[in-house]
C-alpha positions in Angstrom: -70.1 83.6 -88.5 -67.2 84.1 -86.3 -68.3 87.8 -85.6 -71.7 86.6 -84.6 -70.4 83.9 -82.2 -67.9 86.6 -80.6 -70.7 89.0 -80.2 -73.1 86.2 -78.6 -70.3 85.3 -76.3 -69.6 88.9 -75.3 -73.4 89.4 -74.3 -73.8 86.3 -72.3 -70.6 87.4 -70.6 -72.3 90.7 -69.8 -75.4 88.9 -68.5 -73.0 86.7 -66.4 -71.3 89.8 -64.8 -74.6 91.5 -64.3 -76.0 88.4 -62.3 -72.7 88.0 -60.3 -71.4 91.6 -59.7 -74.2 93.9 -60.5 -74.0 97.2 -62.6 -72.9 99.2 -59.6 -75.9 101.4 -59.5 -77.2 101.5 -56.0 -80.9 102.2 -57.2 -80.9 99.6 -59.7 -84.4 98.0 -60.3 -83.6 95.3 -62.7 -84.6 92.2 -61.2 -81.9 90.4 -63.2 -79.1 92.4 -61.8 -77.0 91.7 -58.6 -77.1 95.5 -57.7 -80.8 95.4 -57.4 -82.2 95.0 -53.7 -84.4 92.3 -54.4 -81.9 90.1 -56.2 -81.0 86.8 -54.8 -77.4 86.0 -55.1 -76.4 83.1 -57.5 -73.5 80.7 -57.3 -71.4 80.6 -60.5 -73.0 77.6 -62.2 -76.5 79.0 -61.7 -75.4 82.3 -62.9 -73.9 80.9 -66.0 -77.1 78.9 -67.0 -79.4 82.0 -66.1 -77.1 84.1 -68.5 -77.7 81.9 -71.2 -81.4 81.9 -70.6 -81.4 85.7 -70.5 -79.6 86.0 -73.7 -82.2 83.7 -75.6 -85.0 85.8 -74.3 -83.1 89.2 -74.9 -83.6 90.5 -71.5 -83.0 93.9 -70.3 -79.1 94.7 -69.8 -78.2 97.4 -67.2 -75.6 100.3 -68.1 -72.5 99.5 -66.1 -71.3 102.0 -63.6 -67.5 101.0 -63.5 -64.8 101.6 -61.1 -62.8 101.4 -64.5 -59.7 99.9 -65.9 -56.6 99.8 -63.9 -54.0 102.7 -64.6 -50.3 102.1 -65.0 -49.8 102.4 -61.1 -52.2 99.8 -60.2 -55.0 101.8 -59.3 -58.3 102.3 -61.4 -58.5 105.1 -63.7 -61.7 106.6 -61.9 -60.5 105.9 -58.3 -57.0 106.3 -58.6 -57.3 110.1 -57.6 -59.9 109.4 -55.0 -59.0 111.0 -51.6 -60.5 110.5 -48.2 -62.1 113.9 -48.4 -65.7 114.5 -47.6 -67.8 112.3 -49.7 -69.5 115.4 -50.9 -66.3 116.4 -52.9 -66.6 113.5 -55.2 -69.8 114.7 -56.9 -71.2 111.2 -56.7 -74.7 112.9 -57.1 -73.9 113.9 -60.6 -75.5 111.2 -62.9 -75.5 113.3 -66.1 -73.9 116.4 -67.3 -74.7 119.9 -68.1 -73.0 122.9 -68.6 -74.0 124.1 -65.1 -72.7 121.0 -63.1 -69.5 120.9 -65.2 -68.7 124.6 -64.6 -69.3 124.0 -60.8 -66.8 121.0 -60.8 -64.4 122.9 -62.7 -64.4 126.0 -60.2 -64.2 123.3 -57.3 -61.2 121.6 -58.8 -59.4 124.7 -59.8 -59.7 126.0 -56.1 -58.2 122.7 -54.9 -55.5 122.5 -57.6 -56.7 118.9 -58.2 -58.9 117.6 -61.2 -59.4 114.0 -59.8 -63.2 114.9 -58.9 -63.7 116.2 -62.7 -61.7 112.9 -64.0 -64.1 110.7 -61.9 -67.4 112.5 -63.1 -66.4 112.6 -66.6 -65.2 108.9 -66.7 -68.5 107.9 -65.0 -70.9 109.6 -67.5 -69.1 109.1 -70.7 -68.6 105.5 -69.9 -72.4 105.1 -69.3 -74.7 105.1 -72.4 -78.0 106.2 -70.4 -75.9 108.8 -68.2 -74.3 110.2 -71.6 -77.7 110.1 -73.3 -79.3 112.3 -70.7 -76.5 115.0 -70.7 -76.6 118.4 -72.2 -80.2 118.5 -72.8 -81.4 121.8 -74.1 -84.1 122.3 -71.4 -81.5 122.1 -68.8 -80.1 125.4 -66.9 -77.0 126.2 -68.6 -73.9 128.0 -66.9 -74.5 131.3 -68.4 -77.8 131.4 -66.7 -77.2 130.1 -63.2 -74.1 128.8 -61.9 -71.1 130.9 -63.1 -72.1 134.2 -61.7 -70.1 136.1 -59.3 -72.0 134.9 -56.1 -70.6 132.4 -53.6 -67.9 131.1 -55.8 -66.9 134.7 -56.4 -65.4 136.1 -60.1 -63.3 132.9 -60.8 -66.8 131.5 -62.3 -67.0 134.3 -64.8 -63.2 133.6 -66.0 -64.1 129.9 -66.4 -67.1 130.9 -68.4 -65.0 133.2 -70.7 -62.6 130.3 -71.0 -65.4 127.9 -72.1 -67.2 130.2 -74.6 -64.1 131.8 -76.5 -63.4 129.0 -78.8 -67.0 128.3 -79.9 -67.6 132.3 -81.0 -66.8 131.2 -84.5 -69.5 128.5 -84.7 -73.2 128.9 -86.1 -75.2 131.4 -83.9 -77.3 130.0 -81.3 -80.7 130.8 -83.1 -79.6 129.1 -86.3 -78.3 125.8 -84.5 -81.4 125.9 -82.3 -83.6 126.0 -85.4 -81.4 123.2 -87.0 -81.8 120.9 -83.9 -85.5 121.6 -83.8 -85.7 120.6 -87.5 -83.9 117.3 -86.7 -85.7 116.7 -83.5 -82.5 116.6 -81.5 -82.5 117.6 -77.7 -78.7 118.1 -77.1 -77.7 121.8 -76.6 -74.7 121.8 -79.1 -73.3 125.0 -78.2 -73.1 124.0 -74.5 -71.3 120.7 -75.4 -68.8 122.7 -77.7 -68.1 125.1 -74.7 -67.6 122.4 -72.3 -65.1 120.5 -74.7 -63.3 123.7 -75.4 -62.6 123.8 -71.6 -62.0 119.9 -71.1 -59.8 119.2 -73.9 -57.1 121.5 -72.3 -56.9 119.4 -69.2 -54.6 116.4 -70.0 -56.1 114.2 -67.1 -59.5 114.7 -68.5 -58.4 113.9 -72.0 -57.2 110.6 -70.7 -60.6 110.0 -69.0 -62.5 110.8 -72.2 -60.4 108.3 -74.2 -60.7 105.5 -71.6 -64.5 106.0 -71.1 -64.9 106.0 -74.7 -63.2 102.6 -74.9 -65.5 101.2 -72.4 -68.7 102.8 -73.6 -68.7 101.8 -77.3 -68.6 97.9 -77.3 -71.7 97.9 -75.0 -73.3 100.4 -77.2 -72.4 98.5 -80.3 -74.0 95.4 -78.8 -77.2 97.5 -77.7 -77.8 98.7 -81.2 -77.2 95.2 -82.8 -79.4 93.1 -80.7 -81.5 95.2 -78.2 -83.0 97.9 -80.8 -82.1 100.6 -78.2 -82.7 103.5 -80.9 -86.1 102.4 -81.7 -87.0 102.4 -78.2 -85.6 105.4 -77.4 -84.7 107.9 -80.3 -82.5 109.9 -77.8 -79.8 107.2 -77.9 -78.6 109.5 -81.0 -77.6 111.7 -78.4 -74.4 109.6 -77.6 -73.1 110.2 -80.9 -73.7 113.9 -81.4 -72.0 114.7 -78.1 -69.0 112.3 -78.9 -68.4 113.7 -82.3 -68.1 117.1 -80.8 -64.9 116.2 -79.4 -62.4 117.9 -81.8 -59.5 115.7 -80.7 -61.0 112.5 -82.1 -58.5 112.5 -84.8 -55.4 112.6 -82.3 -53.3 109.4 -81.8 -54.8 108.7 -78.4 -57.9 108.0 -80.0 -57.1 106.4 -83.2 -55.6 103.1 -81.9 -58.8 102.0 -80.2 -61.2 104.3 -79.1 -62.2 105.8 -82.6 -62.4 102.5 -84.4 -64.7 101.0 -81.7 -66.8 104.3 -81.8 -67.1 103.9 -85.6 -68.0 100.4 -85.4 -71.0 101.3 -83.0 -72.0 104.4 -85.1 -72.4 101.8 -88.3 -74.8 99.8 -86.5 -77.2 102.8 -86.1 -80.5 102.1 -88.1 -80.9 104.2 -91.3 -83.5 106.6 -89.9 -80.7 107.5 -87.1 -77.9 107.9 -89.7 -80.3 110.3 -91.8 -81.1 112.3 -88.6 -77.2 113.0 -87.9 -76.6 113.6 -91.6 -79.3 116.2 -91.7 -78.3 117.8 -88.2 -74.4 117.8 -89.5 -75.3 119.5 -92.5 -76.4 122.5 -90.5 -73.2 122.8 -88.6 -71.1 125.0 -90.8 -68.4 124.0 -93.1 -65.6 123.9 -90.5 -67.5 121.3 -88.4 -68.3 119.1 -91.5 -64.7 119.3 -92.8 -63.2 118.4 -89.2 -65.5 115.2 -89.1 -64.8 114.4 -92.7 -61.0 114.6 -91.9 -61.3 112.5 -88.7 -62.8 109.6 -90.4 -60.5 109.9 -93.4 -57.6 110.0 -91.0 -58.7 106.8 -89.3 -59.1 105.0 -92.6 -55.6 106.2 -93.9 -53.9 105.4 -90.7 -55.6 101.9 -90.5 -54.5 101.2 -94.0 -50.9 102.4 -93.9 -50.5 100.5 -90.5 -51.3 97.0 -92.2 -50.6 94.8 -95.1 -53.4 93.8 -97.4 -53.4 91.0 -100.2 -55.7 88.8 -102.1 -56.0 86.8 -98.9 -56.5 89.5 -96.3 -58.5 92.0 -98.1 -59.3 95.7 -96.8 -62.9 94.9 -97.1 -62.7 92.5 -94.3 -61.0 95.4 -92.1 -63.8 96.1 -89.6 -62.3 99.6 -88.8 -61.8 100.5 -92.4 -65.4 99.5 -93.3 -66.8 101.2 -90.2 -65.0 104.5 -90.9 -66.2 104.4 -94.5 -69.7 104.0 -93.5 -69.6 106.9 -91.0 -67.9 109.0 -93.7 -70.9 108.4 -96.0 -73.0 110.4 -93.4 -70.7 113.3 -93.4 -70.8 112.9 -97.5 -74.4 113.5 -97.8 -74.4 116.1 -94.9 -71.8 118.0 -97.3 -74.4 117.6 -99.9 -77.3 118.9 -97.8 -75.4 121.9 -96.7 -74.7 122.9 -100.2 -76.7 123.7 -103.2 -78.9 121.2 -104.1 -81.8 120.6 -106.9 -84.0 117.9 -106.0 -86.9 119.1 -108.3 -85.7 119.1 -112.1 -85.6 115.4 -112.9 -86.1 113.7 -116.2 -88.9 111.2 -116.4 -87.5 107.6 -115.9 -87.7 105.4 -118.8 -90.5 102.9 -118.9 -89.8 99.5 -117.6 -90.0 97.0 -120.3 -89.2 94.0 -118.1 -90.9 90.9 -119.2 -92.6 88.5 -116.8 -91.1 85.7 -118.5 -87.9 83.9 -117.0 -84.9 84.8 -118.5 -82.0 82.2 -119.1 -80.2 84.0 -116.4 -82.8 83.3 -113.9 -83.1 79.7 -115.1 -79.4 79.2 -114.5 -79.5 80.9 -111.1 -77.5 83.9 -112.2 -80.0 86.7 -111.8 -78.2 88.3 -108.7 -74.9 88.8 -110.9 -77.1 90.2 -114.1 -79.9 92.0 -111.9 -81.8 94.8 -113.8 -82.7 98.1 -112.3 -80.6 101.0 -110.7 -79.3 100.3 -107.3 -80.6 102.5 -104.5 -78.6 103.4 -101.4 -80.7 103.1 -98.1 -79.4 106.5 -96.9 -79.8 108.2 -99.9 -83.5 107.0 -100.0 -83.9 108.2 -96.4 -82.8 111.4 -97.0 -84.7 111.9 -100.5 -81.5 113.2 -102.1 -79.2 111.9 -104.7 -75.3 112.6 -105.4 -76.6 113.6 -108.8 -78.8 116.4 -107.3 -75.9 118.2 -105.8 -74.8 121.3 -107.6 -72.1 122.5 -105.3 -71.5 120.7 -102.1 -69.8 122.4 -99.4 -66.8 120.1 -99.3 -65.6 119.2 -102.9 -66.3 115.6 -104.0 -62.6 114.9 -104.5 -61.9 115.5 -100.9 -63.9 112.4 -99.9 -61.6 110.2 -102.2 -59.2 108.2 -100.0 -56.1 107.7 -102.1 -54.3 105.0 -99.6 -57.6 103.0 -99.6 -57.8 103.1 -103.5 -54.3 101.5 -103.7 -55.1 98.6 -101.8 -58.5 97.6 -102.8 -58.9 94.6 -105.0 -61.4 95.7 -107.4 -62.0 91.9 -108.9 -62.9 90.8 -105.2 -64.8 94.0 -104.4 -67.0 93.7 -107.7 -68.0 90.2 -106.7 -69.1 91.4 -103.2 -71.0 94.3 -104.9 -72.9 92.2 -107.2 -73.2 88.9 -105.5 -72.6 88.8 -101.9 -73.9 92.3 -100.8 -75.7 91.1 -98.0 -72.7 89.5 -96.4 -69.6 91.2 -97.6 -68.8 94.9 -97.7 -67.9 96.4 -101.0 -66.6 99.9 -101.2 -68.5 100.4 -104.3 -71.3 100.7 -102.0 -69.8 104.0 -101.0 -68.4 105.1 -104.4 -67.6 108.6 -103.3 -64.4 107.2 -101.4 -63.1 105.6 -104.8 -61.2 107.5 -107.5 -62.8 107.4 -111.1 -59.6 105.1 -112.1 -60.8 102.6 -109.4 -64.4 102.7 -110.2 -63.6 102.3 -114.0 -61.9 99.0 -112.9 -65.2 98.0 -111.3 -67.1 99.0 -114.6 -64.5 97.2 -116.6 -65.3 93.9 -114.6 -68.9 94.6 -115.0 -68.7 94.9 -118.8 -66.3 92.2 -119.2 -68.4 89.7 -117.2 -71.7 90.9 -119.0 -69.6 90.2 -122.5 -68.6 86.9 -121.3 -72.2 85.9 -120.2 -73.7 87.0 -123.4 -71.0 84.9 -125.1 -72.0 81.7 -123.1 -75.7 82.3 -123.7 -74.9 82.6 -127.3 -73.2 79.2 -127.3 -76.2 77.7 -125.3 -78.8 79.0 -127.8 -77.0 77.7 -130.8 -76.6 74.3 -129.1 -80.3 74.2 -128.8 -81.2 75.8 -132.2 -78.4 74.1 -134.0 -77.0 77.3 -135.4 -73.5 78.6 -135.5 -72.7 80.7 -132.5 -72.1 84.4 -132.7 -70.3 85.6 -129.8 -69.7 89.0 -130.8 -71.5 92.2 -131.8 -70.3 92.1 -135.1 -70.7 95.1 -137.5 -69.7 95.1 -141.3 -69.8 98.4 -142.8 -68.6 100.2 -145.8 -66.3 103.3 -145.5 -68.5 105.3 -147.7 -71.8 104.6 -146.5 -70.7 104.1 -142.7 -73.6 106.0 -141.1 -76.1 104.1 -143.2 -74.7 100.5 -142.7 -74.2 101.1 -138.8 -77.6 102.6 -138.5 -79.4 99.6 -140.1 -77.4 97.0 -138.5 -77.7 98.5 -134.9 -81.6 99.4 -135.5 -82.2 95.6 -136.3 -80.0 94.4 -133.3 -81.8 96.8 -131.0 -85.4 95.5 -132.4 -84.6 91.8 -132.4 -82.2 91.2 -129.6 -81.0 94.4 -127.6 -78.9 92.0 -125.4 -76.4 91.6 -128.4 -75.3 95.2 -127.6 -73.8 93.7 -124.5 -71.5 91.6 -126.6 -68.0 92.8 -127.4 -67.7 94.9 -130.3 -66.1 93.5 -133.5 -66.0 95.7 -136.4 -65.1 94.8 -140.0 -64.6 97.3 -142.8 -66.0 95.8 -146.2 -63.0 95.0 -148.6 -60.4 95.2 -145.9 -58.6 92.7 -144.3 -57.7 93.0 -140.7 -58.7 91.4 -137.1 -60.5 94.0 -134.7 -58.3 93.8 -131.6 -59.6 97.3 -130.5 -58.0 99.6 -133.3 -60.6 99.0 -136.0 -63.4 99.6 -133.6 -61.7 102.7 -132.4 -61.4 104.0 -136.2 -65.0 103.1 -136.5 -66.2 105.2 -133.7 -63.8 108.3 -135.1 -65.3 107.9 -138.7 -69.1 107.6 -137.2 -68.5 110.7 -134.9 -66.8 112.9 -137.6 -69.7 112.3 -139.9 -72.5 112.7 -137.3 -71.1 115.9 -136.2 -70.4 117.3 -139.4 -72.3 120.6 -139.4 -73.6 120.2 -143.0 -75.6 117.2 -141.6 -77.4 119.5 -139.3 -78.0 117.1 -136.3 -76.0 119.2 -134.1 -75.2 122.9 -133.8 -71.7 124.0 -133.0 -70.6 127.0 -131.1 -67.4 128.5 -132.1 -66.6 130.2 -128.8 -67.3 127.0 -126.5 -66.1 124.7 -129.2 -69.2 122.6 -128.0 -72.0 120.9 -129.7 -75.6 121.1 -129.0 -78.8 119.2 -130.3 -80.3 120.9 -133.2 -83.9 121.5 -132.5 -84.8 122.2 -136.0 -83.1 119.0 -137.3 -84.9 117.1 -140.2 -83.0 113.8 -139.2 -85.2 111.1 -137.9 -84.9 109.9 -134.3 -82.9 106.9 -135.4 -79.9 108.9 -136.0 -79.9 110.3 -132.5 -80.5 106.6 -131.2 -77.3 105.9 -133.1 -75.2 108.5 -131.5 -76.5 107.2 -128.1 -75.6 103.7 -128.6 -72.3 104.7 -129.9 -71.5 106.4 -126.6 -72.7 103.7 -124.6 -70.8 101.1 -126.9 -67.6 103.5 -126.2 -68.0 103.2 -122.6 -68.8 99.3 -122.7 -65.8 98.6 -124.8 -63.5 100.9 -123.0 -62.8 103.4 -125.8 -62.1 107.3 -125.7 -64.4 109.3 -128.0 -63.6 112.8 -129.5 -66.9 114.1 -128.4 -67.5 117.6 -127.2 -71.0 118.1 -125.5 -71.7 120.4 -122.4 -72.0 119.1 -119.0 -75.6 119.3 -119.2 -75.9 116.5 -121.7 -74.3 114.1 -119.0 -76.4 115.4 -116.3 -79.6 114.9 -118.4 -78.3 111.2 -119.3 -77.9 110.8 -115.3 -81.7 111.8 -115.0 -81.5 115.6 -114.4 -83.3 118.4 -116.7 -81.2 121.3 -117.8 -81.6 124.3 -115.4 -80.3 128.1 -115.4 -76.8 127.4 -114.2 -76.2 124.8 -117.0 -76.4 127.4 -119.5 -73.1 129.0 -118.5 -71.2 126.3 -120.6 -73.9 125.0 -123.0 -75.0 128.6 -124.2 -73.0 131.3 -122.6 -74.0 134.2 -124.5 -77.7 133.6 -123.4 -76.7 132.9 -119.9 -75.2 136.4 -119.7 -78.3 138.1 -121.0 -80.7 136.2 -118.8 -78.3 136.9 -116.0 -78.2 140.7 -116.8 -82.2 140.5 -116.7 -82.3 138.9 -113.3 -79.8 141.6 -112.0 -81.2 144.7 -113.6 -82.2 147.2 -111.1 -83.9 149.6 -113.4 -87.6 149.3 -114.7 -87.7 145.9 -116.4 -91.0 146.3 -118.1 -90.0 149.7 -120.1 -86.5 149.4 -120.4 -86.4 145.8 -121.7 -89.7 145.5 -123.6 -89.7 141.7 -123.2 -92.7 139.5 -123.5 -93.1 135.7 -122.9 -92.7 135.1 -126.5 -89.1 134.2 -127.6 -87.7 133.8 -131.0 -84.8 131.7 -132.3 -83.6 130.7 -135.8 -84.1 127.3 -137.4 -81.9 125.0 -139.6 -82.1 127.6 -142.7 -81.8 130.6 -140.6 -85.4 131.5 -140.6 -86.7 133.0 -137.3 -89.1 130.9 -135.2 -91.5 132.3 -132.5 -92.4 130.3 -129.4 -95.0 131.3 -126.5 -93.5 130.3 -123.2 -96.9 130.7 -121.8 -100.4 130.9 -123.5 -100.8 134.2 -125.5 -97.1 134.9 -124.3 -96.8 137.9 -126.9 -99.5 139.6 -124.5 -97.7 139.2 -121.3 -94.8 141.5 -120.5 -91.6 140.6 -118.7 -91.4 142.6 -115.1 -89.4 142.6 -112.2 -92.0 140.5 -110.3 -92.2 137.8 -113.1 -88.6 137.7 -114.6 -87.5 134.6 -112.6 -90.5 132.8 -114.1 -89.3 134.0 -117.6 -85.8 133.1 -117.2 -86.9 129.5 -115.8 -89.3 129.0 -118.7 -86.7 130.0 -121.3 -84.2 127.8 -119.9 -86.4 124.9 -119.8 -87.4 125.5 -123.5 -83.7 125.8 -124.7 -82.2 122.8 -122.6 -85.4 120.4 -122.3 -88.7 121.2 -124.4 -87.1 122.3 -127.7 -84.8 119.3 -127.9 -87.0 116.8 -126.1 -87.5 114.7 -129.3 -83.9 114.4 -130.2 -82.6 113.9 -126.8 -85.2 111.2 -125.9 -84.0 109.0 -128.7 -80.2 109.9 -127.9 -80.8 108.8 -124.3 -82.9 105.7 -125.5 -79.6 104.6 -127.6 -77.3 105.1 -124.7 -79.4 103.2 -122.0 -79.6 100.3 -124.7 -76.3 99.5 -123.7 -75.9 100.9 -120.1 -79.2 100.4 -118.6 -78.1 97.1 -116.6 -74.6 98.8 -115.8 -73.8 100.3 -112.5 -72.8 103.4 -114.2 -75.5 105.5 -113.0 -74.8 104.2 -109.4 -71.2 104.7 -109.3 -70.4 107.7 -111.2 -71.3 111.5 -111.4 -72.0 113.5 -114.6 -68.6 114.9 -114.6 -67.1 111.4 -114.4 -69.3 109.9 -117.2 -67.7 112.7 -119.3 -64.3 111.4 -118.3 -65.3 107.8 -119.2 -66.3 108.7 -122.7 -64.1 111.6 -123.6 -61.1 111.3 -121.3 -59.5 113.7 -119.2 -58.3 117.4 -120.0 -55.3 117.1 -117.8 -52.2 115.9 -120.0 -49.0 114.7 -118.1 -46.6 114.1 -121.0 -44.0 113.0 -118.6 -46.0 110.0 -117.8 -46.7 109.4 -121.5 -42.8 109.4 -122.2 -42.3 106.5 -119.5 -44.8 104.4 -121.0 -44.3 104.6 -124.8 -42.9 101.8 -126.7 -40.6 101.8 -129.7 -40.4 99.8 -133.0 -38.6 99.6 -136.2 -35.1 100.1 -134.8 -36.0 102.9 -132.2 -35.3 102.8 -128.6 -35.5 105.2 -125.8 -31.7 105.9 -125.9 -32.0 106.7 -129.9 -30.8 110.5 -130.4 -34.1 111.2 -132.5 -36.3 109.9 -129.7 -34.3 112.1 -127.1 -34.9 115.1 -129.7 -38.5 114.3 -130.1 -39.3 114.2 -126.3 -37.5 117.5 -125.6 -39.4 119.0 -128.7 -42.7 117.8 -127.4 -41.9 119.0 -123.8 -41.1 122.3 -125.2 -44.6 122.6 -126.8 -47.2 124.9 -125.4 -50.6 123.5 -124.2 -52.4 123.8 -127.6 -49.6 122.5 -129.5 -49.4 119.2 -126.9 -53.3 118.7 -127.7 -52.8 119.0 -131.6 -50.0 116.3 -131.3 -52.5 114.3 -129.1 -55.2 114.5 -131.6 -52.9 113.8 -134.5 -51.7 110.5 -132.8 -54.5 109.0 -130.8 -57.6 110.7 -132.6 -58.6 112.6 -129.5 -56.8 115.5 -127.6 -57.9 114.1 -124.1 -56.0 111.5 -122.0 -57.9 108.4 -121.0 -59.1 107.8 -117.4 -55.9 107.5 -115.3 -53.8 109.8 -117.4 -51.7 109.6 -120.3 -49.6 106.8 -118.6 -52.6 104.5 -119.3 -52.0 105.3 -123.3 -50.0 102.8 -125.0 -48.5 105.0 -127.6 -45.8 103.4 -130.2 -43.3 105.5 -131.9 -42.0 103.4 -135.2 -39.4 104.4 -137.5 -40.4 105.2 -140.9 -37.4 105.6 -143.0 -34.2 107.7 -143.0 -33.8 111.3 -143.2 -36.6 112.8 -145.7 -38.7 115.8 -146.2 -41.6 113.7 -145.6 -44.0 114.6 -142.6 -44.7 112.5 -139.8 -47.9 110.1 -140.2 -50.0 108.1 -137.6 -52.3 105.3 -137.2 -54.8 106.7 -134.9 -56.6 103.5 -134.4 -53.3 102.0 -132.8 -51.9 105.2 -131.2 -49.0 104.8 -133.4 -46.7 107.6 -134.6 -44.6 106.8 -137.7 -41.4 109.0 -137.4 -38.7 109.4 -139.9 -35.3 109.8 -138.7 -34.6 113.2 -139.3 -31.2 114.7 -139.3 -31.5 117.5 -137.1 -33.6 118.4 -134.1 -34.7 121.9 -135.7 -35.9 119.8 -138.7 -37.9 117.3 -136.5 -39.6 120.2 -134.7 -40.5 121.8 -138.1 -41.8 118.8 -139.7 -43.8 117.7 -136.5 -45.3 121.2 -136.1 -46.4 121.1 -139.6 -48.0 117.6 -139.5 -49.9 118.2 -136.3 -51.1 121.5 -137.3 -52.5 120.8 -140.9 -53.4 117.2 -139.7 -57.2 117.2 -140.8 -57.9 115.1 -143.7 -53.9 114.9 -144.2 -51.5 112.0 -143.7 -53.8 110.3 -141.0 -54.7 106.6 -141.7 
């Protein structure tokens, strides 16, 4: 509200100044401007009343032609260098810029040894939205065609052109950039703008003029965009932002304080159609230019964050500069995706919407905003027709868009509230998830999960009060160890059919005949036992590749779909209950869970041998038909090792593979292996996963590789961080000699031995999101010197370590334990 009041006040002041001082344009035709010849002067009181009236009717505002701000010596920045020369020398007839007139003015200034005229022209045009919008149009004659030839101004003009064009040689070819501009319907001659900037930015006085002009220009542009719908009236208004963003010095200190923050605020007010045009245009600029713009906005965010102090009362979400720069960074983020390799075609069919028309209890309680269903869609993403998950290889790695300084200060509990409840009035950085690290986004997911758990607990209490039943606030699973799959399957299948919302409750596992309260450890053991049995090759649900050490769906499996639904539910529950699983799937599984189909490139890690064979076929330079003798009928083995034939096309055995149709053959082959052949199994698997995560922001916040991190943990192991956070029990401390020997031994292990140790102690060879420092490991004393091996309680990340007499014996016993740990000594 305060921002709205301040903006209204500023607009009224602009109307008042227009009525009393005019815009400075001698040819003004606006009847509400003092510079108009037909305007009747008003006294201050009348002007104030008229200004308020004009504000209410959203009347036309002129662009201001300023004499400009005062410099340090008391003269105005645009007039301080004016001399009493002939009026022809001040170029007052230049109302917009072209490469031609800039070249002429440069030549004049260099002859005179004085850049005053250039400074005045640059300041006048760059501080005026209409003048800048008309500048550097493609249909204007440029310097290379007209002005800078060895005629009246002699050969000095050619030297000027050489200087202006040299640094632009590394940009996109003129033809390519012209095509890009045509595609985006942009009228700016980008190459001309770059040549002009290359020359202007080497002149200190001009640099200062550009900074000050931008400071004057941007508040007016911001107001025009917010209240006057100037872009809708004239799409060429976008030219202002295209031209300013070509300034390669925007990241320098002169701009960071005031000019760039104001410019970002103005850019963030552009309608989504304009933002999409910018993103498409920038995607065609080439990597150096896209990276420069990304670094410009990142530098502004970092500079602002480190220059301020934030806390629970002063949130970074309320910092207009950080918010605006983040929104501008989003434009570059999508430009990076568009400029890279993209797949917008191979999409899985969305699950059917099973929403009921009946009011839910959440809606009756007025909480529907907090628990609303359906995936969130980013407006810019929708306008561009592309999603983050469509990106195969962006030109700038996703990791480069993460701002660590911002992640250090964002309060995720508050940000989550803005994201779920106050999205219309408060900015949430989760609306720009690319800038957040996986650790930070995982905190947001944690809050979402916990609030849903609390909500289901509360609803259960309300229902039980109404129905007079005992409340059951948890998802309770009571299973027998020797029948864990059957028991879990029956219980979860009943829940999913009768009351799927119970899957949103906090998991509470109880093993029949065993005492113990599930504080996380029992659930973790349950997950481990379920996965160990389901992924057992003897069951035949999944196939295992000894080379990649990855599992894939067995297309010939005899198991029913409920078994696959169970494993999907287990993966969803693991994310929902913040538990790391020892699961080894190729990345294509997570891409398919996020809505993409498997493609040729996915084969490289899921089926590397087949990938190499198909790659060889595509790259073969000989006679494919005669040398390969392939047809559109393929063969693979079933569960019992018997060959199975499949026609990729009708009568495929009659269609030979040739150099002309080999790409079609590869596409159909890949689609069969990764999609069609396992469609029944994967659909059931995905159904189970979505039963738990369908209302979660998981799909909006995370990319497939990040979902894998959530489920399986990170492959990066920092044992130094683990040592710092490990706790000790039973008489050990970090200063005990055995503990010192233990850590020296661990740090001396190779990578494989370290993974064995982690698997032995925690049940998985990966680190949780955030690294091993987030793992709460306990080392407890397990008696004095002995020949017994160390043991572990994987469900509590606890290592039971006897106090061995020597470091050598400790190493020998520990290595033996972790190497032969499978089914040995683990509890």
